C-alpha positions in Angstrom: 116.1 165.1 114.1 118.5 167.8 115.0 117.3 170.8 116.8 118.6 174.3 117.8 116.0 175.9 120.0 115.4 179.5 120.2 116.7 181.1 123.6 113.2 181.7 124.7 112.6 177.9 124.7 116.1 176.6 125.5 116.6 175.1 128.9 112.8 175.5 129.7 110.6 172.5 130.9 108.3 172.9 127.7 111.4 173.4 125.4 113.2 170.4 126.8 110.0 168.2 126.5 109.5 169.3 122.9 113.0 168.9 121.9 113.0 165.3 123.2 109.9 164.5 121.2 111.4 166.1 118.1 114.6 164.2 118.3 112.6 160.9 118.4 111.2 161.5 114.9 113.2 159.9 112.1 111.3 161.5 109.1 110.0 158.1 107.8 106.5 159.4 106.9 104.7 156.3 108.0 102.5 158.6 110.0 101.0 160.2 106.8 99.7 157.0 105.6 97.2 156.9 108.5 96.6 160.8 109.0 92.9 161.6 107.9 93.8 165.2 106.9 96.8 164.3 104.9 94.6 161.6 103.1 92.1 164.2 102.4 94.3 167.2 101.3 97.6 165.5 100.2 99.5 168.5 101.7 102.7 167.6 103.7 101.9 170.4 106.0 98.6 168.7 106.8 100.2 165.6 107.9 102.1 164.7 111.1 105.5 164.8 109.6 105.0 168.3 108.2 103.4 169.6 111.3 106.3 168.3 113.3 108.6 170.4 111.1 106.3 173.4 111.5 106.6 173.1 115.3 110.4 172.6 114.9 110.6 175.8 112.9 108.4 177.6 115.6 110.7 176.4 118.4 113.8 177.4 116.6 112.8 180.8 115.3 110.6 181.8 118.2 107.8 182.9 115.7 104.6 181.3 114.5 103.1 182.3 111.2 99.5 182.4 110.3 99.9 179.5 107.9 101.5 177.4 110.6 98.3 178.1 112.8 96.1 177.0 109.8 97.9 173.7 109.3 97.8 173.0 113.1 94.2 174.0 113.4 93.3 171.4 110.9 95.0 168.6 113.0 92.3 166.4 114.7 94.7 165.2 117.4 93.4 161.9 116.7 96.7 160.2 117.3 96.4 157.8 114.6 100.0 158.7 113.7 101.2 157.6 117.1 99.7 154.2 116.7 101.5 153.9 113.3 104.9 155.6 114.4 107.7 153.0 114.6 109.7 155.4 116.8 107.1 156.2 119.5 107.0 159.9 118.7 104.5 161.5 121.2 102.9 163.6 118.5 99.8 164.5 120.5 101.8 166.1 123.2 104.0 167.9 120.8 100.9 169.3 119.1 99.6 170.5 122.3 102.8 172.4 123.0 102.8 173.9 119.6 99.2 175.0 119.5 99.7 176.7 123.0 102.6 178.7 121.9 100.8 179.7 118.7 97.8 180.8 120.6 99.8 183.1 122.8 101.5 184.7 119.7 98.8 185.0 117.2 95.7 187.0 117.4 92.8 185.2 115.9 90.0 187.0 114.0 87.3 188.3 116.2 84.7 185.7 115.0 87.1 182.8 115.8 87.8 184.3 119.3 84.1 184.6 120.0 83.4 181.0 118.8 86.3 179.5 121.0 85.3 181.7 124.0 81.7 180.5 123.6 82.8 176.8 123.5 84.9 177.1 126.5 82.2 178.8 128.6 79.3 176.6 127.5 80.4 173.0 126.8 82.2 172.2 130.0 79.3 173.5 132.2 76.6 171.0 132.4 73.8 173.2 133.5 74.6 175.9 130.9 74.9 173.5 128.0 71.8 171.4 129.0 69.7 174.5 129.4 70.7 175.6 125.9 70.3 172.1 124.5 66.7 172.0 126.0 65.9 175.3 124.4 67.2 173.9 121.0 65.3 170.8 121.3 62.1 172.9 121.9 62.8 175.1 118.9 64.2 172.3 116.7 61.1 172.1 114.4 61.7 175.8 113.4 65.5 175.5 112.7 67.1 175.2 109.4 68.0 171.6 108.2 71.7 172.0 108.7 71.2 173.3 112.4 68.4 170.9 113.1 70.5 167.8 112.3 73.1 168.8 114.9 70.4 168.8 117.8 69.7 165.4 119.3 66.2 164.5 120.3 65.4 164.0 123.9 65.4 160.5 125.3 63.2 158.7 127.8 65.3 158.1 130.9 66.0 154.6 132.2 66.1 154.0 136.0 69.4 154.1 137.8 69.7 150.9 140.1 70.1 151.4 143.8 73.5 151.3 145.3 73.2 147.8 146.9 76.7 146.2 146.4 79.8 146.2 148.5 81.9 146.6 145.3 81.7 150.3 144.3 83.1 152.2 141.3 82.7 155.9 140.5 81.7 157.0 137.0 82.4 160.4 135.4 79.2 162.3 134.8 80.8 164.6 132.2 79.5 167.8 130.8 77.5 167.2 127.5 76.7 163.6 128.0 74.2 164.1 130.8 72.1 166.3 128.6 72.5 164.5 125.1 72.9 160.9 126.0 72.0 160.5 129.6 71.1 156.8 129.2 74.7 155.8 128.6 75.8 156.0 132.3 72.5 154.7 133.4 72.9 151.7 131.1 76.4 151.1 132.4 75.0 151.2 136.0 72.3 148.7 135.2 74.8 146.3 133.4 77.4 146.6 136.4 74.5 146.2 138.9 73.9 142.7 137.5 77.7 141.9 138.0 77.6 142.9 141.6 79.1 146.3 141.2 77.4 149.6 142.3 78.3 152.4 140.0 78.2 155.8 141.6 78.0 159.2 139.9 79.0 162.2 141.9 77.2 165.1 140.2 79.7 167.7 141.0 82.5 166.0 139.2 82.0 167.6 135.7 84.0 168.3 132.6 87.3 166.3 132.5 89.2 169.4 131.3 89.5 168.4 127.7 87.6 171.2 126.0 89.8 173.9 127.5 92.9 171.8 127.1 92.5 171.1 123.4 91.5 174.8 122.8 95.1 175.6 124.2 93.7 177.0 127.5 95.8 174.5 129.5 95.7 176.3 132.9 92.0 176.6 132.6 91.8 172.9 131.9 93.8 172.0 134.9 91.3 173.8 136.9 88.7 171.2 135.9 91.2 168.5 136.6 91.9 169.6 140.1 88.3 170.1 140.9 87.4 166.5 139.8 90.3 165.1 141.8 89.0 167.0 145.0 85.5 165.6 144.5 86.6 162.0 143.8 89.4 161.9 146.5 87.2 161.1 149.6 85.6 158.2 147.6 89.0 157.0 146.6 90.2 157.1 150.1 87.1 155.0 151.2 88.2 152.3 148.6 86.3 152.6 145.4 87.9 150.1 142.9 87.8 152.3 139.8 86.8 155.6 138.2 84.9 154.4 135.1 84.6 156.6 132.0 81.9 155.8 129.3 83.1 158.4 127.0 86.5 157.4 125.6 87.5 160.9 124.8 87.2 161.9 128.5 88.8 158.8 129.3 92.0 159.6 127.4 92.1 162.9 129.3 91.6 161.3 132.7 94.3 158.8 132.1 96.6 161.8 131.5 95.9 163.6 134.8 99.0 162.0 136.4 101.2 163.5 133.5 99.5 166.8 133.5 99.9 167.4 137.2 103.2 165.7 137.6 104.9 169.0 138.6 102.1 170.1 141.0 103.4 169.5 144.5 99.8 169.4 146.0 98.1 167.2 143.4 100.9 165.1 141.7 100.3 162.0 143.9 96.5 162.2 143.8 96.5 162.7 140.1 98.7 159.8 139.6 96.3 157.6 141.7 93.3 158.9 139.7 95.0 157.9 136.4 96.1 154.5 137.9 92.4 153.6 138.7 90.7 155.2 135.7 89.1 152.7 133.3 87.2 152.8 130.1 84.0 151.0 130.5 85.2 148.2 128.1 88.1 147.4 130.5 85.7 147.1 133.5 83.4 144.5 131.8 85.3 141.4 130.9 84.5 138.7 128.2 83.8 136.3 131.1 81.2 138.7 132.5 79.1 138.5 129.3 78.1 134.9 130.2 76.9 135.9 133.5 74.6 138.5 132.0 72.8 136.2 129.8 71.7 138.3 126.8 68.8 137.9 124.3 70.0 139.2 120.9 67.8 140.7 118.5 69.4 139.5 115.3 70.2 142.9 114.0 73.5 143.5 112.2 75.7 146.0 114.1 78.6 148.0 112.8 81.1 149.0 115.5 82.8 152.4 115.3 86.0 152.5 117.4 86.7 156.2 118.3 90.3 157.5 117.9 90.4 158.2 121.7 89.7 154.4 122.3 92.0 153.0 119.7 94.9 155.5 119.6 94.5 157.3 122.9 93.7 154.5 125.2 95.2 151.8 123.0 92.1 149.6 123.2 91.1 149.0 119.7 89.4 145.6 120.0 87.8 145.5 123.5 84.3 146.4 122.4 84.5 144.1 119.4 85.3 141.2 121.6 82.6 142.0 124.2 79.9 142.3 121.5 80.9 139.1 119.7 80.8 137.2 123.0 77.4 138.6 123.5 76.3 137.0 120.3 75.8 140.2 118.4 75.9 140.0 114.6 78.9 142.1 113.7 79.0 143.9 110.3 82.1 144.3 108.4 83.6 147.8 108.2 86.8 149.3 106.5 89.3 152.0 107.4 88.7 151.5 111.2 91.8 153.7 111.9 90.4 156.9 110.3 88.7 159.6 112.4 85.0 160.3 111.9 85.6 164.2 112.1 84.0 164.8 115.5 87.3 165.3 117.5 85.7 167.3 120.4 85.2 170.8 119.1 86.6 170.1 115.7 83.3 169.6 114.0 82.3 173.1 115.0 85.7 174.9 114.3 86.6 173.0 111.1 83.0 172.2 109.7 84.1 171.6 106.1 86.9 169.0 106.9 84.7 167.5 109.5 81.9 167.0 107.1 84.1 165.2 104.6 85.5 162.9 107.2 82.1 162.2 108.3 80.8 161.1 105.0 83.9 158.9 104.6 83.4 157.3 108.0 79.7 156.6 107.4 80.6 155.0 104.0 83.2 152.8 105.8 80.8 151.9 108.5 77.9 150.8 106.2 79.7 148.7 103.5 77.9 145.7 105.0 74.5 147.2 105.3 74.2 147.3 109.2 71.0 147.9 111.0 72.7 150.2 113.5 76.0 151.7 114.5 77.5 151.5 118.0 80.4 153.5 119.3 82.1 154.4 122.7 82.4 158.2 122.7 79.4 160.8 123.0 81.0 163.2 120.5 81.4 160.5 117.9 77.9 159.2 118.6 76.3 162.6 118.2 78.4 163.4 115.1 77.6 160.1 113.3 73.9 160.4 114.2 73.7 163.8 112.3 73.8 162.0 108.9 73.4 158.3 109.6 70.7 156.4 107.9 70.6 153.9 110.8 70.4 154.5 114.6 73.6 155.3 116.4 74.1 154.3 120.1 76.5 153.7 122.7 77.6 150.0 122.9 76.6 149.6 126.5 73.1 150.5 125.6 72.9 147.5 123.3 74.2 145.3 126.0 71.6 146.7 128.6 68.7 146.2 126.1 69.7 142.5 125.5 70.1 142.1 129.3 66.8 143.8 129.9 65.0 141.7 127.4 66.3 138.5 128.9 65.2 139.6 132.4 61.6 140.3 131.2 
């Protein structure tokens, strides 16, 4: 793709990076075939190839239109297009660049500004979010149906095992997961405890930075990134094996710490080290480990939802499937595995109509074989699917922990 950047972007770090990505695109359109929004709307501008042209136009003219913002806002950043692309176009990074420029140039309607401000000042802060969640759970019976479905019920907490092993790994606590699905990390700790690994959660390590980053507040997002690195670093120096992330959406962000801070003289080396040892939970538990755990299966049929962040961001599309199959779980057939459920971080709140359509499509794809439950690997997907699913939705590690606990009893 030929480019002629506007003087304001020419010979700048952002301009050079965007130009390199643009020039790698060969206009083939394979990406549109796997883009959820293009499949839903059929508009070239709502597919990756069209959005690439919109960003190119922005970088060449120096101006973003309201229509450009509309089509970029509809992008889920699911990165399915990257998995499909034969040329290796880094669309997700290009979209981030384009969205940040648009955000600086365009003034959003006041209601949108308030919504985005609220998301940035509530979701990443665990205490604020959990306090509001508990209030919502208390008032849930009084809520209208469309609001009630989005408030998860409170769960009975499992017991975190004592740190008794020489092998140690950190686990990201996160921001929304401790309040909504707290047993995810506890279940992970209980399973790894049986494998001779102590999983340690440092409470002060909070939001991975993805909320701010994907709302085009990149500097704010980097603040969360640096804070987590500072909290983890003493443990890393003391020899922890890995930083385990049980939410694949956060895992994708943590894996990018090295890239995001590559130009930061103080943090570049530390960020690279964090990215190097960051692991999705499915990478930490091997197929061979399953035999050591000795499960008792319940015979229920299980549909596996692989989040976009796991299959396209982390490029781990089959890890969970292999683990559950090895554990003897009856796996249900599903279709359209590559398509997004519509959660996509804050997308379900900012683009509710499109998100709702994608959710219906995904639930239909997940239930073609009449499963008894659905498992996933990301808290956002889990909560989103659970709002309308007719069967229970949980994190896959909880399924393993339940089978392991049944055997131990």
